[in-house]
C-alpha positions as CSV (number, residue, x, y, z in Angstrom):
1,M,-39.9,57.5,91.7
2,L,-38.8,61.4,92.1
3,L,-41.6,63.5,90.7
4,T,-39.9,67.0,90.0
5,N,-40.1,70.6,89.0
6,A,-43.4,70.3,90.5
7,Q,-45.5,72.5,93.3
8,V,-46.1,69.9,96.4
9,Y,-48.1,71.1,98.4
10,C,-48.4,68.7,101.7
11,D,-51.8,69.5,102.6
12,A,-54.0,72.2,102.0
13,T,-52.9,74.4,104.5
14,D,-49.5,74.0,103.0
15,T,-47.8,77.7,102.2
16,A,-44.6,76.5,101.6
17,P,-45.0,74.1,98.5
18,H,-41.8,71.8,97.8
19,S,-40.7,71.2,94.1
20,E,-40.2,67.8,94.4
21,I,-41.6,64.4,96.1
22,A,-40.0,61.1,96.6
23,L,-41.9,58.2,96.3
24,N,-40.9,55.0,98.2
25,G,-43.1,52.2,96.5
26,A,-46.4,53.1,98.4
27,Y,-45.1,55.6,100.5
28,V,-44.0,59.4,100.4
29,G,-40.4,58.7,101.0
30,T,-37.5,61.0,101.9
31,H,-35.1,59.9,99.4
32,F,-35.7,57.8,96.0
33,D,-34.3,55.2,94.0
34,G,-35.4,54.7,90.5
35,P,-36.9,57.1,87.9
36,K,-37.6,60.5,87.9
37,R,-40.5,62.3,86.0
38,D,-40.5,66.2,85.3
39,L,-44.5,67.2,85.8
40,G,-43.9,70.8,84.4
41,G,-44.6,73.1,87.4
42,R,-47.8,71.5,88.0
43,I,-49.8,71.3,91.3
44,V,-49.3,68.2,93.4
45,L,-51.9,67.4,96.2
46,P,-52.7,64.7,98.7
47,G,-55.7,62.7,96.9
48,L,-59.3,64.1,97.3
49,T,-62.3,62.3,99.2
50,D,-65.8,62.0,98.6
51,A,-66.9,61.4,102.1
52,H,-70.7,60.7,100.9
53,L,-71.5,59.9,97.2
54,H,-74.0,57.1,95.8
55,I,-71.7,55.4,93.2
56,F,-74.4,52.7,92.6
57,P,-77.1,54.8,91.1
58,L,-74.7,56.6,89.3
59,A,-73.8,53.4,87.9
60,L,-77.5,52.7,86.8
61,F,-78.4,55.9,85.6
62,R,-75.8,55.7,82.9
63,L,-77.7,52.8,81.8
64,Q,-81.1,55.3,81.8
65,L,-82.1,58.7,80.3
66,D,-80.2,61.1,82.7
67,I,-82.7,64.0,82.4
68,A,-80.0,66.6,83.9
69,A,-76.8,65.6,81.9
70,A,-79.2,65.6,78.7
71,R,-80.2,69.3,79.4
72,I,-83.8,68.7,79.5
73,T,-85.6,71.7,80.4
74,S,-89.8,71.4,80.2
75,I,-91.8,68.2,80.4
76,P,-92.9,68.2,76.6
77,A,-89.0,67.6,76.1
78,L,-88.7,64.8,78.7
79,I,-91.5,63.3,77.1
80,D,-90.0,63.6,73.7
81,A,-86.8,62.0,75.1
82,L,-88.3,59.1,76.8
83,H,-90.4,58.5,73.2
84,Q,-86.2,58.0,71.7
85,V,-84.7,55.9,74.3
86,P,-83.3,52.7,72.5
87,D,-84.5,49.5,73.3
88,A,-81.5,48.6,74.4
89,R,-82.2,50.8,77.7
90,R,-85.7,49.8,77.7
91,H,-85.2,47.6,80.6
92,G,-87.9,44.8,80.9
93,G,-89.8,47.0,78.6
94,W,-89.8,50.1,80.9
95,L,-88.9,53.5,80.4
96,Q,-86.9,54.9,83.3
97,A,-85.5,58.2,83.5
98,A,-83.2,59.5,86.9
99,V,-82.0,63.4,87.6
100,L,-85.1,65.1,87.8
101,V,-84.5,68.5,88.9
102,E,-88.0,70.3,88.5
103,D,-86.6,73.5,89.6
104,T,-84.8,73.4,86.2
105,F,-87.8,72.8,84.0
106,T,-90.2,76.0,82.8
107,E,-93.0,74.1,84.2
108,A,-90.9,74.5,87.7
109,R,-92.7,71.3,89.2
110,L,-93.0,67.5,88.6
111,P,-94.9,65.5,85.7
112,T,-98.2,64.3,86.8
113,R,-99.6,61.0,86.3
114,A,-102.1,62.4,83.9
115,E,-99.0,63.5,81.4
116,L,-97.2,60.8,81.4
117,D,-100.2,58.3,80.7
118,A,-101.4,60.8,78.1
119,A,-98.1,60.1,76.2
120,F,-97.4,56.3,77.5
121,P,-100.8,54.5,78.0
122,D,-99.0,51.3,77.6
123,T,-95.6,51.6,78.6
124,P,-94.1,51.9,82.3
125,V,-92.7,55.0,82.9
126,F,-91.0,55.1,86.1
127,L,-88.9,59.0,87.0
128,R,-86.5,59.5,89.5
129,R,-85.9,62.8,91.4
130,Y,-82.3,63.8,91.8
131,C,-82.7,63.3,95.6
132,G,-83.3,59.8,95.1
133,H,-86.1,60.4,97.9
134,V,-89.0,60.4,95.6
135,A,-90.4,58.2,92.7
136,I,-93.0,59.4,89.9
137,L,-94.7,56.6,88.0
138,N,-97.4,56.3,85.6
139,T,-100.5,54.6,85.3
140,A,-98.8,51.2,83.6
141,A,-95.9,50.9,86.2
142,L,-98.7,51.5,88.7
143,N,-100.3,48.3,87.2
144,A,-97.3,46.3,87.1
145,L,-96.2,46.8,90.3
146,G,-99.8,46.0,91.9
147,L,-99.7,49.6,93.5
148,L,-103.5,50.4,92.0
149,T,-105.2,47.3,94.2
150,R,-102.8,47.1,97.3
151,Q,-99.9,49.3,98.6
152,P,-97.8,48.0,101.1
153,N,-97.3,49.6,104.7
154,V,-93.9,51.7,104.5
155,A,-92.0,52.8,107.4
156,S,-92.3,56.3,106.1
157,G,-93.1,58.6,103.5
158,S,-96.2,57.6,101.4
159,F,-97.8,56.9,98.2
160,R,-99.8,60.1,97.5
161,R,-103.1,60.3,96.7
162,D,-104.7,63.5,95.3
163,A,-108.1,65.0,97.3
164,A,-110.5,62.2,95.6
165,G,-108.0,59.8,97.5
166,N,-106.4,58.6,94.2
167,L,-102.8,57.5,93.7
168,T,-101.4,60.6,92.0
169,G,-98.2,58.1,90.8
170,Q,-95.9,60.2,93.0
171,A,-94.3,58.1,96.3
172,D,-91.4,59.3,98.3
173,E,-89.0,58.1,101.0
174,A,-89.6,54.3,102.0
175,A,-92.3,54.5,99.5
176,A,-90.4,55.4,97.0
177,A,-87.6,53.0,97.9
178,W,-90.0,49.9,97.8
179,I,-90.7,50.7,94.0
180,F,-86.7,51.1,93.4
181,A,-86.2,47.8,94.7
182,R,-88.4,46.0,92.2
183,A,-88.4,48.3,88.8
184,P,-86.6,46.4,86.2
185,A,-82.8,46.7,86.4
186,P,-80.2,45.7,84.0
187,P,-78.0,42.9,84.5
188,D,-74.9,42.7,87.0
189,A,-72.4,42.9,84.0
190,Q,-73.8,46.1,82.6
191,I,-73.7,47.5,86.2
192,L,-70.4,46.2,87.2
193,S,-69.3,48.0,83.8
194,E,-70.7,51.5,84.7
195,I,-69.3,51.4,88.3
196,S,-66.0,51.2,87.0
197,A,-66.9,54.2,84.6
198,V,-67.9,56.0,87.3
199,I,-64.8,55.4,89.6
200,D,-62.7,56.4,86.7
201,Q,-64.8,60.0,86.2
202,C,-64.0,60.3,90.0
203,L,-60.1,59.9,89.4
204,A,-60.7,62.5,86.6
205,Y,-61.5,64.9,89.3
206,G,-58.9,64.2,91.8
207,L,-61.1,61.9,94.2
208,T,-59.0,58.4,95.2
209,S,-61.0,57.6,98.2
210,L,-64.7,57.4,97.8
211,V,-67.5,56.4,100.4
212,E,-70.9,54.9,99.1
213,A,-73.3,56.3,100.7
214,A,-76.4,53.3,101.1
215,V,-75.7,50.0,100.0
216,G,-79.3,48.9,99.6
217,F,-80.6,52.4,98.5
218,T,-81.4,51.1,94.9
219,L,-82.0,48.0,94.2
220,G,-82.1,46.3,97.6
221,Y,-79.3,45.3,99.9
222,D,-78.7,41.6,98.8
223,R,-78.7,42.5,95.4
224,E,-76.2,45.5,95.5
225,A,-73.9,43.8,98.0
226,A,-73.7,41.1,95.5
227,I,-72.6,43.5,92.9
228,W,-70.1,44.9,94.8
229,T,-68.9,41.5,96.1
230,K,-68.1,40.6,92.1
231,L,-66.6,44.1,92.1
232,R,-64.2,43.3,94.7
233,A,-63.8,40.1,93.8
234,A,-62.3,41.3,90.1
235,G,-60.1,43.6,91.8
236,N,-57.8,46.4,90.3
237,I,-59.9,48.9,92.3
238,P,-58.1,51.9,91.6
239,V,-59.5,54.0,94.5
240,R,-59.9,53.2,98.7
241,L,-64.1,52.4,99.0
242,G,-65.7,52.8,102.4
243,F,-69.5,51.6,102.3
244,M,-72.4,52.5,104.5
245,N,-75.3,49.4,104.8
246,E,-78.7,50.7,105.0
247,L,-79.2,47.8,107.7
248,T,-80.4,47.8,111.0
249,T,-78.4,46.3,113.9
250,D,-80.5,42.9,113.4
251,Q,-80.5,42.7,109.9
252,A,-76.8,42.8,109.6
253,A,-76.4,39.9,112.1
254,A,-79.1,38.3,110.1
255,R,-76.6,38.4,107.4
256,A,-73.5,37.4,109.5
257,L,-72.2,41.1,108.9
258,T,-69.9,42.4,111.5
259,P,-67.7,45.5,111.1
260,Q,-65.0,45.1,108.7
261,W,-62.5,48.1,108.4
262,D,-59.6,48.0,105.7
263,A,-57.5,50.6,104.3
264,N,-59.0,49.9,100.5
265,W,-62.1,48.5,101.5
266,S,-63.9,49.5,104.7
267,S,-67.7,48.2,105.3
268,E,-67.8,49.1,109.1
269,T,-71.2,51.5,108.9
270,L,-74.9,51.2,109.0
271,K,-76.6,54.2,107.4
272,F,-79.9,55.5,109.5
273,F,-82.3,57.8,108.0
274,A,-83.7,60.9,111.1
275,D,-86.2,62.9,108.6
276,G,-86.7,63.5,105.0
277,I,-84.8,65.6,102.5
278,I,-85.3,69.7,102.4
279,G,-85.8,70.1,99.0
280,G,-89.3,67.8,99.2
281,R,-90.1,69.4,102.7
282,T,-89.7,66.3,104.5
283,G,-86.8,67.4,106.4
284,A,-88.1,67.9,110.4
285,L,-87.6,71.3,111.0
286,S,-88.8,73.1,114.1
287,E,-90.7,75.7,112.1
288,P,-93.1,75.6,109.1
289,Y,-91.4,75.8,105.7
290,C,-92.0,79.2,104.1
291,D,-93.5,77.9,101.2
292,I,-95.9,75.0,102.2
293,D,-97.5,74.3,105.2
294,T,-95.4,71.5,106.8
295,M,-92.5,71.3,109.2
296,G,-91.6,68.1,107.8
297,D,-91.2,64.9,109.9
298,V,-88.8,62.9,111.8
299,M,-89.2,59.0,110.3
300,H,-88.9,57.3,113.6
301,P,-91.0,57.9,117.1
302,P,-89.4,59.3,120.1
303,G,-86.7,56.4,121.3
304,V,-87.1,54.2,118.4
305,L,-83.7,56.1,116.6
306,Q,-81.8,56.3,119.9
307,S,-83.2,52.1,120.5
308,Q,-81.5,51.2,117.0
309,L,-78.3,53.2,117.5
310,T,-77.5,52.2,120.8
311,A,-77.8,48.3,119.6
312,A,-75.3,49.6,116.5
313,H,-72.9,51.0,118.7
314,A,-72.9,48.2,121.1
315,A,-72.3,45.8,118.2
316,G,-69.7,47.7,117.2
317,W,-70.7,49.5,114.3
318,R,-69.8,52.9,113.3
319,I,-73.5,55.1,113.2
320,A,-74.4,57.2,109.5
321,V,-77.7,59.1,110.4
322,H,-79.1,60.9,107.5
323,A,-80.3,63.9,109.0
324,T,-81.3,67.2,107.0
325,G,-83.8,69.8,109.4
326,D,-82.8,71.2,112.9
327,R,-85.8,69.0,114.5
328,G,-84.4,66.3,113.1
329,I,-80.6,66.5,113.6
330,S,-81.1,67.4,117.2
331,Q,-82.9,63.8,117.4
332,T,-79.8,62.3,115.9
333,L,-77.2,64.1,117.9
334,D,-79.3,63.4,121.1
335,A,-79.8,59.3,120.4
336,I,-76.0,59.6,118.9
337,T,-74.6,60.8,122.4
338,A,-77.0,58.8,124.7
339,A,-75.9,55.6,122.2
340,Q,-71.9,56.2,122.5
341,G,-71.8,57.4,126.3
342,D,-68.5,58.4,126.6
343,D,-67.2,56.9,124.1
344,T,-66.1,59.2,121.8
345,S,-63.3,57.0,119.6
346,R,-66.0,55.5,117.0
347,R,-66.4,59.2,115.3
348,H,-70.1,58.3,114.5
349,R,-71.7,60.6,111.5
350,I,-74.2,62.9,110.5
351,E,-74.9,63.1,107.4
352,H,-76.3,66.5,105.5
353,F,-76.4,68.5,108.9
354,F,-78.6,70.8,106.5
355,V,-79.8,73.2,108.9
356,A,-78.1,73.1,111.8
357,P,-80.1,73.7,115.2
358,K,-78.8,76.0,117.9
359,G,-75.9,74.5,119.7
360,G,-75.9,71.9,117.7
361,L,-72.4,72.1,116.1
362,H,-70.7,72.0,119.9
363,T,-72.5,69.0,120.7
364,A,-71.3,67.4,118.0
365,A,-67.9,68.7,118.4
366,N,-67.6,67.6,121.9
367,A,-69.2,64.2,120.9
368,G,-66.5,63.7,118.3
369,I,-69.1,63.1,115.7
370,N,-68.1,63.6,112.0
371,V,-70.4,66.0,110.4
372,V,-70.5,65.4,106.5
373,T,-72.1,68.2,104.5
374,Q,-72.7,68.8,100.7
375,P,-71.8,72.5,99.6
376,G,-72.5,71.8,96.0
377,F,-76.1,71.6,96.6
378,L,-76.1,75.4,97.4
379,H,-75.1,76.1,93.6
380,R,-77.7,73.2,92.5
381,M,-80.9,73.9,95.0
382,G,-80.1,77.3,96.1
383,T,-83.5,78.7,94.9
384,S,-85.1,76.1,96.2
385,I,-83.6,76.5,99.7
386,A,-84.3,79.8,99.5
387,R,-87.9,79.5,98.8
388,G,-88.2,77.2,101.9
389,L,-86.1,78.2,104.4
390,G,-86.2,82.3,104.1
391,P,-84.6,84.3,106.3
392,R,-83.3,80.7,108.1
393,A,-80.9,80.2,105.0
394,L,-79.2,83.0,105.9
395,G,-77.7,81.9,108.8
396,C,-77.8,77.9,109.5
397,V,-77.9,76.5,106.0
398,Y,-75.1,73.8,105.9
399,P,-73.0,75.2,108.3
400,G,-69.0,76.5,107.1
401,A,-66.9,78.9,109.1
402,S,-69.5,78.1,112.4
403,A,-68.8,74.5,111.8
404,L,-64.7,74.9,112.1
405,A,-65.2,77.9,115.0
406,A,-66.7,74.7,116.6
407,N,-63.8,72.9,116.2
408,V,-66.3,70.2,114.2
409,A,-64.5,67.6,112.5
410,L,-66.1,68.7,108.7
411,A,-66.0,66.7,105.5
412,F,-67.1,67.8,102.2
413,S,-69.1,65.2,99.4
414,S,-70.8,65.2,96.7
415,D,-74.0,63.3,97.6
416,A,-74.1,62.7,93.7
417,P,-76.2,62.7,91.7
418,T,-78.4,64.7,94.2
419,G,-75.1,67.3,93.9
420,P,-72.2,67.6,91.2
421,L,-69.7,64.9,91.5
422,S,-67.0,67.3,90.9
423,P,-65.4,68.4,94.2
424,W,-64.3,71.7,92.9
425,D,-67.8,72.6,92.0
426,G,-68.2,71.4,96.1
427,I,-65.4,73.9,96.7
428,A,-66.3,76.6,94.8
429,A,-70.1,76.8,96.2
430,A,-68.3,76.4,99.7
431,I,-66.5,79.7,98.8
432,T,-69.3,81.6,97.0
433,R,-72.4,80.5,98.9
434,R,-74.6,81.4,95.9
435,A,-77.8,79.7,94.5
436,P,-78.2,79.5,90.9
437,S,-79.8,82.7,90.5
438,G,-76.9,84.5,92.4
439,E,-78.8,85.1,95.4
440,P,-76.4,84.6,98.6
441,I,-77.1,81.8,101.0
442,G,-75.3,82.2,104.1
443,P,-72.4,84.1,102.8
444,S,-71.2,84.3,106.8
445,E,-70.3,80.9,106.4
446,S,-68.0,81.0,103.6
447,L,-65.1,79.4,103.9
448,P,-61.1,80.8,102.0
449,F,-60.1,77.9,99.3
450,A,-57.6,76.2,101.7
451,Q,-60.4,75.7,104.4
452,A,-62.9,74.2,101.5
453,L,-60.0,72.2,100.0
454,N,-59.2,70.9,103.2
455,A,-62.4,69.3,103.9
456,Y,-62.0,67.4,100.9
457,I,-58.6,66.4,101.8
458,S,-58.0,65.6,105.9
459,G,-61.6,66.2,106.6
460,G,-62.1,63.0,104.2
461,A,-59.4,61.4,105.5
462,H,-60.7,61.5,108.9
463,A,-64.2,60.6,108.4
464,M,-62.9,57.5,106.6
465,R,-60.9,56.9,109.4
466,H,-57.7,57.2,107.3
467,D,-56.4,60.2,109.0
468,H,-53.3,57.8,110.2
469,F,-51.9,57.2,107.0
470,R,-53.1,59.2,104.3
471,S,-54.0,62.5,105.1
472,T,-51.1,64.6,104.2
473,L,-47.9,64.2,101.6
474,A,-45.5,63.8,104.6
475,P,-42.8,61.3,104.5
476,G,-44.1,57.9,105.6
477,Q,-47.9,59.0,104.7
478,A,-49.6,56.5,101.5
479,A,-48.4,58.0,97.9
480,D,-52.0,58.9,97.5
481,L,-51.4,62.3,95.1
482,V,-53.0,64.0,92.0
483,V,-51.0,66.3,89.7
484,L,-53.8,69.0,88.6
485,N,-54.2,70.7,85.2
486,M,-54.4,74.1,86.9
487,N,-53.4,76.2,89.7
488,P,-56.7,75.9,92.2
489,F,-54.9,78.2,94.3
490,T,-54.7,81.1,91.8
491,A,-58.0,80.4,90.4
492,S,-61.3,82.3,90.6
493,P,-64.3,80.3,92.0
494,D,-65.7,80.0,88.3
495,E,-62.2,78.3,87.1
496,L,-62.5,75.7,89.6
497,N,-65.1,74.3,87.7
498,D,-62.5,73.5,84.9
499,C,-60.2,71.8,87.1
500,R,-58.8,67.9,86.0
501,A,-56.6,65.5,87.7
502,D,-54.2,64.7,85.1
503,L,-51.9,62.3,86.9
504,V,-53.5,60.1,89.9
505,M,-51.3,58.1,92.0
506,K,-52.9,55.2,94.8
507,D,-50.4,53.7,97.0
508,G,-47.5,55.2,94.6
509,K,-49.0,53.0,91.9
510,V,-50.1,55.4,88.6
511,V,-54.0,54.6,88.3
512,K,-54.1,57.7,85.8
513,D,-51.9,59.2,83.2
514,D,-53.1,61.6,81.0
515,L,-49.8,63.7,81.3
């Protein structure tokens, strides 16, 4: 096939686009044999990668009340919306809602157990904060899970209590994960259908490769893995998928799992957590937060994380570590470098790298560590970032320019549903670096458009270990490409939010066509 009358950018930094591109089967070619297609002058790019998102929760939340999507902006409005949830979405008789962003509420706080009890005295209610690390339950839900009489011991986080020692209904980190795995869930068939819908949504944004950031984070590993296996068996998956497994090396071995790399379906990574989240003030900082008397905390005693990572590396796994605060990131850098020794070829990853420690970028670069960040967070939670971090937010939050200056292997991602799914929203945020209020967040870290786009193209391919076959549209590379509805190179950051893919091809086959 020959795509003609186009502006073909072989990569994000291409300054001399071609007017046509030949496809020889699954690869970009130098000649063509077959039909021609006129693209009407549209922009053609390599397919983009979201190197860290949560496809499974995105699918599940489509079967619940999505608070952000419904544009609910107050606690009374949330309660009204919960009353209107149809029976078909009350799985197990529970009311469940997700993507709760309290900064968008007029009350600027999470709902309380008492408020939920007053509206729903007999119906279990379970709310999930948009970060995926916090759960809010009413009394009926606490009772249904047996939490009123006994709380399990968890490795991190807590079932929070008030000054009188009573459960508040809020749980975070591992305590929240315990709840996630036990709350009623829809049937597998419904979840599979919604996973396909989420993948279609990704295609519409020009994403052709995706990394599921934590298999097991939502319903527990075994249930989620079984559902993913069903999806693979069904075939005809229009994107390339990679998976981080939220398992220790011993847990993986007990399931007879070994690292598996495949161009279309890779499961070669174990996921670990070093600390909590900046938005919940649980990310481990070296100085206290500005709006609460805490420095956050690491999730493991000294030496434990290093022991876990050393075992994973020795067993052949890639390592991905969630680390947000500078103290958590420093611990992670020390643990990865100790685990891998002189072997820097594995491309271990640090997810988020929210508050960069001094010298941390150079350490990551020298150790061959991929840094995977989410610039879209700046637009969604910039106000909370500025409030919690104060002056530090001006120089070390989500490094962009300084990461590239240090030669870090930088990939951008969404972390959806925590951040906006659209890569174009992320690119716009990487350029403007502004909070929802317009307040600048580290403007010196701003990137020009081409470099921000590159972090979603070659940066994402590198993070998935795909750069040897799909990082550009050069001859011999995989024919993963997108045809856009606008010219992003001349668009303003605000206009980028409307960017979509009219045509998407993977391995030379059309997987989306709206031309």
